[in-house]
C-alpha positions in Angstrom: -29.2 3.1 12.5 -27.6 3.0 16.0 -26.2 -0.5 15.3 -24.3 0.8 12.3 -23.1 3.9 14.1 -21.6 1.8 16.8 -20.0 -0.7 14.4 -16.2 -0.1 14.0 -16.4 -1.6 10.5 -18.5 1.4 9.4 -16.4 4.0 11.2 -14.9 7.0 9.6 -11.3 5.6 9.7 -12.4 2.5 7.9 -14.3 4.5 5.2 -11.3 6.8 4.7 -9.0 3.8 4.4 -11.4 2.3 1.9 -11.3 5.6 -0.1 -7.5 5.9 -0.3 -7.1 2.1 -0.9 -9.5 2.3 -3.8 -7.6 5.3 -5.2 -4.3 3.4 -5.0 -5.8 0.3 -6.7 -7.2 2.4 -9.5 -3.8 4.1 -9.9 -2.0 0.7 -10.1 -4.6 -0.7 -12.5 -4.2 2.3 -14.8 -0.4 2.7 -14.4 0.3 2.3 -18.2 -1.7 5.5 -18.9 0.4 7.6 -16.5 3.5 9.3 -18.0 6.7 8.0 -16.3 7.5 11.4 -14.9 4.2 11.4 -12.9 4.7 7.9 -11.4 7.1 8.7 -8.5 5.5 12.1 -7.6 2.1 10.4 -7.3 3.5 7.5 -5.2 5.3 9.9 -3.0 2.0 11.8 -2.2 -0.4 8.8 -2.0 1.7 6.3 0.1 2.0 8.5 3.2 -1.8 9.0 3.2 -2.3 5.2 2.9 0.1 4.6 5.7 -1.6 7.2 7.9 -5.1 5.8 7.2 -3.8 2.3 7.9 -2.4 3.3 11.2 -5.8 4.8 12.3 -7.8 1.6 11.6 -9.7 0.5 14.7 -9.5 -2.9 16.3 -12.5 -4.9 15.1 -14.1 -8.0 16.7 -15.1 -10.4 14.0 -18.4 -12.2 14.3 -17.9 -14.6 11.4 -14.3 -15.3 10.5 -15.4 -17.6 7.8 -16.6 -14.6 5.8 -13.0 -13.6 5.1 -11.9 -13.9 1.5 -9.0 -13.1 -0.8 -9.6 -12.1 -4.4 -6.3 -11.3 -6.1 -5.0 -14.4 -7.7 -1.3 -15.3 -8.3 -1.8 -14.7 -12.0 -3.3 -11.2 -11.3 -0.4 -10.5 -9.0 2.1 -11.5 -11.6 0.5 -9.4 -14.3 0.4 -6.4 -12.1 4.0 -6.9 -11.1 5.2 -7.3 -14.7 3.4 -4.1 -15.7 4.9 -2.1 -12.9 8.4 -3.5 -13.5 8.2 -2.5 -17.2 7.0 0.9 -16.2 9.6 1.6 -13.5 12.4 -0.2 -15.5 15.9 0.7 -14.5 14.7 2.5 -11.3 13.0 -0.6 -9.9 15.7 -2.4 -7.9 17.3 -1.0 -4.7 19.0 -2.2 -1.6 17.5 -2.2 1.9 18.1 -3.6 5.3 15.5 -6.1 6.2 15.1 -5.5 9.9 12.7 -8.4 10.1 15.0 -10.9 8.4 17.5 -13.3 9.9 20.4 -10.9 9.5 19.4 -7.3 9.8 22.8 -5.9 9.0 23.2 -7.3 5.5 21.5 -5.4 2.7 19.1 -7.3 0.4 18.0 -6.4 -3.1 14.4 -5.3 -3.3 12.0 -4.2 -6.0 9.7 -1.2 -6.0 7.4 -3.1 -8.3 7.2 -6.1 -6.0 6.5 -4.0 -3.0 3.9 -1.9 -4.8 2.2 -5.1 -6.0 2.2 -6.6 -2.5 0.5 -3.5 -1.3 -1.9 -3.6 -4.2 -2.9 -7.2 -3.5 -3.7 -6.5 0.2 -5.6 -3.3 -0.6 -7.5 -4.7 -3.5 -8.6 -7.7 -1.4 -9.7 -5.2 1.3 -11.7 -3.1 -1.2 -13.4 -6.1 -2.8 -14.3 -7.8 0.4 -15.7 -4.5 1.9 -17.8 -4.0 -1.1 -19.6 -7.3 -0.6 -22.1 -5.4 1.4 -22.8 -7.5 4.4 -21.6 -6.7 8.0 -19.5 -9.9 8.3 -17.6 -9.1 5.1 -17.0 -5.5 6.2 -15.7 -6.6 9.6 -13.3 -9.1 8.1 -12.1 -6.7 5.4 -11.3 -4.0 7.9 -9.8 -6.3 10.5 -7.6 -8.1 7.9 -6.5 -4.7 6.4 -5.3 -3.6 9.8 -3.6 -6.9 10.5 -1.8 -6.8 7.1 -0.9 -3.2 7.7 0.9 -4.2 10.9 2.6 -7.3 9.5 3.0 -6.6 5.8 2.3 -3.5 3.8 3.0 -0.8 6.4 6.7 -1.5 6.3 6.7 -1.9 2.5 5.3 1.7 2.2 8.2 2.9 4.4 10.7 1.1 2.3 9.3 2.5 -1.0 9.1 6.0 0.4 12.8 6.0 1.4 13.9 5.1 -2.1 11.3 7.3 -3.9 12.3 10.2 -1.8 16.0 9.6 -2.5 15.5 9.2 -6.2 13.3 12.4 -6.4 15.5 14.5 -4.3 18.6 13.5 -6.2 16.9 14.6 -9.4 16.2 18.1 -8.0 18.6 20.9 -8.8 20.9 21.8 -5.9 20.1 25.1 -4.2 22.5 27.8 -3.1 21.8 27.0 0.6 23.7 23.8 0.3 26.9 25.8 -0.4 26.7 27.0 3.2 26.4 23.6 4.8 
């Protein structure tokens, strides 16, 4: 028991990340069943939690790097992307500054569906690898999730939240307080 309690791959931050990652994956996999008006409110609530949990993942030393696996295929990615793109429709594309690109001053066209699918792929791979049940798989899953948070899906969450917040706040009725500003 003490070996598990000292293992970062079994720590509370990893288990909490696993929980929210699984919730996100289930949401994306069932997206067709959600009414369109529930899509952005749910994303706006869940993505900050995923970001927070990703930022709290511990550093994990991997005993067996060969135990790392990816599960989401290119075909699955494409199907998920197409489903999301159909669901989001006209609200899908937006402009952003890619601060990691070669020219961080020119806006580039982005897709909410593409970014959500990229996040889905990384989190689904994390969930499936962690569920394999052995210590090496859990170590690799948690370590890879943290690495991909830092390099990939963390910034995608920020980009999505900016546009979702903007779209949702623009749809809200203006209050009287704004008359005084």
